[in-house]
C-alpha positions as CSV (number, residue, x, y, z in Angstrom):
1,M,-9.0,33.9,26.0
2,K,-9.4,37.6,26.4
3,N,-11.5,39.4,23.8
4,I,-9.4,41.4,21.5
5,E,-11.5,44.5,21.8
6,N,-11.1,44.4,25.6
7,V,-7.4,44.1,25.3
8,Y,-7.2,47.0,22.9
9,N,-9.4,49.1,25.2
10,N,-6.9,48.5,28.0
11,P,-5.0,51.8,28.5
12,V,-1.7,50.0,28.8
13,S,-2.0,47.7,25.8
14,C,0.7,47.9,23.2
15,R,-1.6,49.5,20.7
16,D,-2.4,52.4,22.9
17,C,1.1,52.9,24.5
18,R,2.9,55.9,23.2
19,M,6.2,54.1,23.6
20,S,5.2,51.1,21.4
21,S,7.0,52.5,18.3
22,L,10.3,52.4,20.3
23,C,10.1,48.9,21.7
24,I,8.1,46.8,19.2
25,P,8.3,46.5,15.4
26,L,6.2,49.0,13.5
27,S,5.3,46.4,10.9
28,L,3.3,44.1,13.1
29,R,-0.3,43.5,11.9
30,S,-3.2,43.7,14.3
31,E,-3.4,40.0,15.0
32,E,0.4,39.8,15.5
33,L,0.3,42.8,17.9
34,Y,-2.5,41.0,19.8
35,K,-0.3,37.9,20.2
36,L,2.5,39.9,21.5
37,D,0.2,41.8,23.8
38,Q,-0.9,38.5,25.3
39,V,2.6,37.5,26.6
40,I,3.5,40.9,28.1
41,Q,2.9,41.2,31.8
42,R,2.2,44.5,33.4
43,G,2.4,44.6,37.2
44,S,2.2,47.3,39.8
45,P,4.8,50.2,39.5
46,F,8.2,49.8,41.1
47,Q,9.0,52.3,43.8
48,A,12.3,54.2,44.0
49,R,15.2,51.9,44.8
50,Q,13.1,48.8,44.3
51,A,14.8,46.0,42.3
52,V,13.3,44.7,39.1
53,F,15.9,41.9,39.2
54,N,19.2,41.3,41.0
55,S,22.5,40.2,39.7
56,A,22.8,36.4,39.5
57,D,19.0,36.0,39.3
58,K,17.8,33.5,36.7
59,F,17.2,35.2,33.3
60,T,13.5,34.9,32.5
61,A,12.5,38.1,30.8
62,V,13.4,41.4,29.3
63,Y,11.7,44.6,30.4
64,A,10.5,47.7,28.6
65,V,10.2,51.0,30.6
66,R,6.7,52.4,30.2
67,S,7.2,55.4,32.5
68,G,9.9,56.4,35.0
69,S,13.5,55.3,34.7
70,I,15.8,52.4,35.6
71,K,19.4,52.2,36.7
72,S,21.5,49.1,36.2
73,F,24.7,48.4,38.1
74,C,27.1,45.6,39.1
75,I,29.3,45.2,42.1
76,D,33.1,45.3,41.4
77,N,35.8,43.1,43.0
78,D,36.2,45.7,45.8
79,G,32.5,45.5,46.7
80,R,31.7,48.9,45.1
81,E,28.7,49.7,43.0
82,Q,29.5,50.4,39.3
83,V,26.6,52.0,37.3
84,T,26.3,50.3,33.9
85,G,23.3,52.0,32.4
86,F,20.3,54.3,32.6
87,Y,17.0,53.3,30.8
88,L,14.3,55.8,29.9
89,P,10.7,55.2,28.7
90,G,10.5,53.1,25.5
91,E,13.9,51.4,26.2
92,I,14.4,47.7,26.9
93,F,16.7,46.3,29.5
94,G,17.7,42.9,30.8
95,W,19.6,41.6,27.8
96,D,22.6,41.1,29.9
97,G,21.1,37.8,31.2
98,L,20.8,36.3,27.8
99,A,24.4,34.8,27.4
100,E,24.8,33.1,30.7
101,G,21.2,32.5,31.7
102,L,21.7,34.8,34.7
103,Y,21.4,38.6,35.0
104,Q,24.8,40.1,35.2
105,N,23.6,43.4,36.6
106,T,21.0,44.6,39.2
107,A,18.3,46.8,37.8
108,I,16.4,49.2,40.2
109,A,13.9,51.9,39.7
110,M,15.3,55.5,40.1
111,E,11.7,56.8,40.7
112,T,8.2,55.4,40.6
113,T,8.5,53.3,37.4
114,S,6.2,51.1,35.4
115,V,7.6,48.4,33.2
116,C,6.3,45.8,30.8
117,E,7.7,42.3,31.5
118,I,8.3,40.3,28.4
119,P,9.0,36.6,29.2
120,Y,11.9,35.6,26.9
121,S,10.8,32.0,26.3
122,Q,7.5,33.3,24.9
123,L,9.1,36.1,23.0
124,E,11.5,33.6,21.4
125,L,8.6,31.4,20.5
126,L,6.7,34.3,18.9
127,S,9.8,35.2,16.9
128,T,9.8,31.9,15.1
129,T,6.4,32.6,13.6
130,I,6.6,36.4,13.3
131,P,9.9,37.2,11.5
132,S,9.6,41.0,12.2
133,I,9.8,40.2,16.0
134,H,13.0,38.2,15.5
135,K,14.5,41.0,13.4
136,H,13.6,43.6,16.0
137,M,15.1,41.5,18.8
138,M,18.4,41.4,17.0
139,K,18.2,45.1,16.4
140,L,17.6,45.8,20.1
141,I,20.5,43.5,21.1
142,G,22.8,45.2,18.6
143,R,21.8,48.5,20.0
144,E,22.7,47.4,23.5
145,I,26.2,46.2,22.3
146,T,26.7,49.5,20.5
147,A,25.8,51.4,23.7
148,D,28.3,49.4,25.7
149,Q,31.0,50.1,23.1
150,K,30.3,53.8,23.1
151,L,30.6,53.8,26.9
152,I,34.0,52.1,26.8
153,A,35.1,54.7,24.2
154,L,33.6,57.5,26.3
155,L,35.6,56.5,29.4
156,A,38.8,55.7,27.6
157,G,40.1,59.0,26.3
158,N,37.6,61.8,26.8
159,T,37.9,64.7,29.2
160,A,35.5,65.1,32.1
161,H,33.6,67.9,30.2
162,Q,33.3,65.6,27.1
163,R,31.9,62.8,29.2
164,L,29.3,65.0,30.8
165,A,28.4,66.7,27.6
166,S,28.0,63.3,25.9
167,L,25.7,62.0,28.6
168,L,23.5,65.1,28.3
169,M,23.4,64.8,24.5
170,S,22.5,61.1,24.7
171,I,19.6,61.8,27.1
172,S,18.5,64.7,24.8
173,A,18.5,62.4,21.7
174,R,16.6,59.6,23.5
175,L,13.9,62.0,24.7
176,A,13.5,63.3,21.2
177,Q,12.8,59.7,20.1
178,Q,9.9,59.7,22.6
179,K,8.6,63.0,21.0
180,L,9.5,64.8,24.3
181,S,11.5,68.0,24.6
182,P,15.1,67.4,23.8
183,T,16.1,70.7,25.4
184,R,14.2,70.8,28.7
185,F,14.1,67.8,30.9
186,R,14.6,66.4,34.4
187,L,17.5,64.2,35.1
188,P,16.3,61.1,37.0
189,M,19.7,60.2,38.3
190,S,21.7,61.9,41.1
191,R,25.0,63.7,40.7
192,S,26.6,60.7,42.5
193,E,25.1,58.2,40.0
194,I,26.2,60.4,37.1
195,S,29.8,60.5,38.5
196,N,29.8,56.8,39.0
197,Y,28.6,56.1,35.5
198,L,31.1,58.5,33.9
199,G,34.1,57.5,36.1
200,L,34.4,61.0,37.7
201,T,34.1,62.4,41.2
202,V,30.9,64.1,42.3
203,E,32.8,67.3,42.7
204,T,34.0,67.1,39.1
205,V,30.4,66.6,37.8
206,S,29.1,69.5,39.9
207,R,31.9,71.7,38.6
208,G,31.1,70.6,35.1
209,F,27.5,71.6,35.3
210,S,28.6,75.0,36.8
211,H,31.1,75.5,34.0
212,F,28.6,74.6,31.3
213,Q,26.2,77.1,32.8
214,K,28.8,79.8,32.9
215,K,29.7,79.1,29.3
216,G,26.1,79.4,28.3
217,Y,25.6,75.8,27.2
218,L,22.8,75.1,29.6
219,I,20.7,76.3,32.6
220,V,20.6,73.9,35.5
221,N,18.5,74.0,38.7
222,K,19.2,70.8,40.7
223,K,17.9,68.1,38.5
224,E,16.1,70.4,36.0
225,V,18.2,71.0,32.9
226,E,17.6,73.3,29.9
227,L,20.1,72.9,27.0
228,V,20.4,76.4,25.4
229,D,23.4,75.8,23.1
230,I,23.3,72.3,21.7
231,P,25.7,73.1,18.8
232,G,28.2,74.3,21.5
233,L,27.9,71.0,23.4
234,E,28.3,69.0,20.2
235,L,31.4,71.1,19.3
236,L,32.8,70.5,22.8
237,I,32.4,66.7,22.4
238,S,34.5,66.8,19.2
239,N,36.9,69.5,20.4
240,P,37.4,69.7,24.2
241,E,39.5,72.9,23.9
242,E,36.2,74.7,23.2
243,C,35.3,74.5,26.8
244,E,38.5,75.9,28.2
């Protein structure tokens, strides 16, 4: 067994990870955190376009993004890629394999990305003895369901400008949770990936960014974005006529 002190001196241990408050329960005691740390596997970083898992692979684990970013997607009946989600540091993905025992989506790195692999069987075993882990698991699964429902609502009746503004505000809020700047950030995904996710054309997304910049909502330079009028974007989401 590893010495606890050695584990805690590990620069990627849970205790020292700045993302730990997002992906593990805050109420864990030191000995409980140590037990969780023992089951987490941390391998070499994934390179851009490298798959963490593929659709139809056996479900064995969920994954927490430590650095970088992940895109999940499925292939539709016509053989086309459909982006289903983007995951940033501190966020957990892979829950889609829980119901059927097989991953429903493929997850790939959008850039050099480090993840923590959390074997589900060991996580489930720990949750039986540490109630806060079980409660946190249910919270994370519920958050994933809520995100799926929000995406359906987003694509159902909103305008192109509302969809794009909603994605930008979502990224802003998620970065704020990481204690990072919610107004200045680099988009890890391409315009093509954004358009796929939002159900728009690449041209519509590009025009949307240009229009937002003209209206003074943001400043954009390729993938670098600065949100300069967050209230304006929020108003647009609730009232699309504001962007006309």
